[in-house]
Every structure is written in C-alpha cells, then in structure tokens.
C-alpha positions as CSV (number, residue, x, y, z in Angstrom):
1,X,17.0,-115.9,23.1
2,X,16.2,-112.3,22.3
3,X,15.3,-111.6,25.9
4,X,18.7,-113.1,26.9
5,X,20.6,-110.9,24.5
6,X,18.9,-107.8,25.9
7,X,20.1,-108.8,29.4
8,X,23.7,-109.7,28.3
9,X,24.2,-106.6,26.2
10,X,23.6,-104.1,29.1
11,X,25.8,-106.3,31.4
12,X,28.5,-106.3,28.8
13,X,28.3,-102.6,28.2
14,X,28.3,-102.0,32.0
15,X,31.4,-104.3,32.4
16,X,33.2,-102.6,29.5
17,X,32.4,-99.1,31.0
18,X,33.6,-100.2,34.4
19,X,36.8,-101.6,32.9
20,X,37.4,-98.5,30.9
21,X,36.8,-96.3,34.0
22,X,39.2,-98.4,36.1
23,X,41.9,-98.2,33.4
24,X,41.4,-94.4,33.1
25,X,41.6,-94.0,36.9
26,X,44.8,-96.2,37.0
27,X,46.4,-94.2,34.2
28,X,45.5,-90.9,35.8
29,X,46.9,-92.0,39.2
30,X,50.1,-93.3,37.5
31,X,50.5,-90.0,35.5
32,X,50.1,-87.9,38.6
33,X,52.6,-90.0,40.6
34,X,55.1,-90.2,37.8
35,X,55.0,-86.5,36.6
36,X,56.5,-85.0,39.7
37,X,59.2,-87.7,39.9
38,X,60.1,-87.1,36.3
39,X,60.0,-83.3,36.7
40,X,62.2,-83.5,39.8
41,X,65.0,-85.0,37.7
42,X,65.1,-81.7,35.7
43,X,66.5,-80.0,38.8
44,X,69.6,-82.3,38.9
45,X,72.9,-80.8,38.0
46,X,75.2,-77.9,38.7
47,X,73.7,-74.5,39.0
48,X,75.4,-71.1,39.0
49,X,73.7,-68.4,41.1
50,X,74.0,-65.2,39.1
51,X,74.3,-61.5,40.0
52,X,74.9,-58.9,37.3
53,X,76.0,-61.6,34.8
54,X,78.5,-63.2,37.1
55,X,78.3,-66.4,39.1
56,X,78.7,-65.9,42.9
57,X,77.6,-69.3,44.2
58,X,77.3,-72.9,43.0
59,X,74.6,-75.3,43.8
60,X,75.0,-79.0,43.1
61,X,71.8,-81.1,43.1
62,X,72.2,-84.8,43.0
63,X,69.1,-87.0,42.8
64,X,68.6,-89.8,45.3
65,X,65.7,-92.2,46.0
66,X,63.8,-89.8,48.3
67,X,64.8,-86.3,47.0
68,X,68.1,-84.6,46.5
69,X,71.5,-84.4,48.1
70,X,74.4,-82.0,47.2
71,X,75.7,-78.7,48.4
72,X,75.6,-74.9,48.0
73,X,78.8,-72.9,48.1
74,X,78.9,-70.0,50.6
75,X,78.3,-66.5,49.4
76,X,78.1,-63.0,50.7
77,X,74.8,-61.5,49.7
78,X,73.8,-57.9,50.5
79,X,70.4,-56.3,49.9
80,X,68.9,-52.9,50.6
81,X,65.9,-52.2,52.8
82,X,63.4,-53.1,50.0
83,X,65.1,-56.5,49.4
84,X,66.9,-55.5,46.2
85,X,70.2,-57.3,46.0
86,X,73.0,-54.7,45.9
87,X,76.1,-57.0,46.0
88,X,76.8,-60.7,45.8
89,X,80.2,-62.4,45.9
90,X,81.6,-65.9,46.5
91,X,82.4,-66.9,50.0
92,X,84.5,-69.8,51.3
93,X,83.2,-73.3,52.0
94,X,80.0,-75.1,51.3
95,X,76.8,-76.2,53.1
96,X,75.4,-79.7,52.5
97,X,71.8,-80.2,51.5
98,X,70.3,-82.2,54.3
99,X,66.8,-82.7,53.1
100,X,64.5,-81.8,50.2
101,X,60.9,-82.0,49.1
102,X,58.7,-81.1,46.1
103,X,55.6,-78.9,46.4
104,X,53.6,-78.0,43.4
105,X,56.6,-78.1,41.1
106,X,58.9,-76.1,43.5
107,X,61.9,-77.9,44.9
108,X,62.5,-77.0,48.6
109,X,66.0,-77.7,49.8
110,X,67.4,-77.4,53.3
111,X,71.1,-76.7,53.9
112,X,72.9,-77.0,57.2
113,X,75.6,-74.5,58.2
114,X,76.7,-75.3,61.8
115,X,73.6,-74.9,63.9
116,X,71.7,-72.9,61.2
117,X,69.3,-74.6,58.8
118,X,68.4,-72.6,55.7
119,X,65.5,-73.2,53.4
120,X,65.6,-72.5,49.6
121,X,62.7,-72.6,47.1
122,X,63.8,-73.4,43.5
123,X,61.5,-72.9,40.6
124,X,62.6,-73.9,37.1
125,X,61.9,-71.2,34.5
126,X,63.3,-73.3,31.6
127,X,65.4,-76.5,31.4
128,X,68.6,-74.4,32.0
129,X,67.3,-71.5,34.2
130,X,65.8,-71.2,37.6
131,X,64.6,-68.7,40.2
132,X,65.8,-69.2,43.8
133,X,64.1,-67.7,46.8
134,X,65.0,-67.8,50.5
135,X,62.1,-69.6,52.1
136,X,60.9,-70.6,55.6
137,X,59.7,-68.8,58.7
138,X,61.6,-65.6,59.4
139,X,63.4,-65.6,56.1
140,X,64.6,-62.2,55.0
141,X,62.7,-60.7,52.1
142,X,65.0,-60.4,49.2
143,X,64.5,-60.5,45.4
144,X,64.7,-63.6,43.4
145,X,68.2,-65.0,42.7
146,X,68.6,-66.2,39.1
147,X,70.5,-69.4,38.4
148,X,71.9,-70.9,35.2
149,X,72.5,-74.7,34.8
150,X,76.0,-75.7,33.8
151,X,76.2,-77.5,30.5
C-alpha cells in the first residue's frame, strides 16, 4: 500500500500541475484576446478635433463586429514647413470610415474621399482625450491633433 501511495501521489501532483497550467494558459489567452476588444470600445463616440481650444472637425466612431464605422467631417488644416499646425477650420462635408484595425492599442482608421483614401492613427490619452496622427505611406509630417470626446 505504501508503495502504491508513493506512485499515486506524484501522478496526482503531476495531474494537478498540468490542470493548473492549462487553466493559466487558457485564462491568459482569454485575457489577451478580450483586452483589445474591450479597449477598442473606449474609442467609440463623438470626438471633436481641437485647435487653439476650438473644434474644427468631428469624428464619429461607431463600433461594429469587426472594427468601427462612422465618419470624419472635412476640415482645412494648414501647417508650416516643420509640421506645426498654423490654422485649422471646419470644411464642408464628411468622409466615411471604410475600414479600421487595432495595433498595439492604437486605432487605425481609413476614410474615403472620392478616389483618395486617408489613414489616421488614434491613441487614447485618457477616457475623454485622444491624439490623432496622419498615418500611412507618404503622409505629410504634421504635429499631433488633439481630440476631446463629447459627453
């Protein structure tokens, strides 16, 4: 009997360790999969793009099963040779968001304006503030655009 207990105890310990490792692995995989999806929801809402304390464009982000839809209102944005924004004002019309993706906590959205597709990178700096950058190949180098989420 004692010999049998010695054999059963290590098997039990090994089985318990394997079960614990499997549970830990499953929990980690679930957390990694769920965290970006949960974080992505924080981007949803209406955002005002700001310059010198005034809104010059509005971005509406609506969650959908595989990302976001919505639109960005047109704006006139001017920058100097170093990329510093010198003027920003509202334009007319909107561009629809045609696709989106998340990369390392940054929301990438693509808008369509006629034949032109524009890429924007959005990083949350708080639940109600964000930084927006023009992204993509050949994008002009301009400073970060600050945005505030509407209540």
